[in-house]
N, C-alpha and C positions, 0 to 999 in steps of 0.2 A: 232787431236790436237797434236801438238808436244810441248815437254817440251821447256821452254825458255832457251838459253844458255847465262846465266849471272852469275856474282860472287855470287850474293846473292841465287841463286839457288843452285849453286854447294855447297856453305857453308850449306845451309839448308839441303841438302841431305848427305853432311858429317856428320852434327850433327845427323840426324834421323839413318843412320847406326850406327855409334858409340854409340848412346843411347839405343839401343835396338829394335828401330822401324823396321819394316819389310814391304816392299813393298807387296801388295796383288794383286791388280788388278786395272783397271782404274773405275772411277764412273759409266760409261757408261755399265759397265756389270751388273749393277742392276738399270735399269732406271725408273722403276715404284715402287709405293707403293706396299708393300708385296713381292717384289722380294727378292730372296736371292741367296747366294752363299756359298758353303762349300768347305773350302782347308783343307790341311792337311800340318802343318808348323810344323818341328821338330818332327814329330811324333804325334801331337796334331790336332785334328779336331777342325776347327775355322769356325763358321758360321757367314757370313756378311750378314745383313739383312738392307732393306731401310724401315723405320718407318717414315712415313709422310714426311717431308723434312730433316730427319737426317737420317744418315747410323750409324748403331752399329754392334758391334762385341761381339760373345758370345763364350766361350771355351764348346764344346759339351762333357759332361761328360760320361762316360761308365758305371757308376752305374746305378742300376735300379730306376727310377723315380728321378733321380737326375736332379735339375734344372740347365739349363745352367748358367754360370757364365758371368757375362760381362767383356770384355776385353777393355782395353783402344784404341780407334780408332780416327784416325784423317785424313781430307782430305786435301792435299796440290797439288795443281796445276792440279786437277782433277784426282789425285791417291789417292788409300785407303791404309792406313799404320796400322799396329796394333802393339802393345807392350806386349809381353808375359811375361815381367821380374814381377814376383810375387811382389818383393819388391815395384814395381811401383804403385800396386794396393791397398797397405795397406794404411789407413789413419794413418798417424804419426803425433803427436802433435809437433810443432815447438819447438826447443831446445832454451831455455833461458839461454843467457850466462850473468852470473855476472861479470862485469868487473869494476874497479875503475881507471877512468881516470888518467894519469900521473900528471896532474896540482891539482889534489885533496891533 
């Protein structure tokens, strides 16, 4: 399977790399339910696993009995991407902006 060579694909890839998303492997590397793949990315061990029809990523912690932490994972064009940015994994309340319109 080759990646499409079009503007939308190049724009999406540029956004992915700029936003902290990193390419891991092709989805075909973990074809069946229960298959997994462990990679080291920037010194951190990341486990990619296929669960049912979904692919998920987890940070492998070195602490004893530490539960793996979920990592954002996305599949685009048959490729697996993960985002290790800690700020991206925190739930943030949307900021409300109080503004008065000029016509008021």
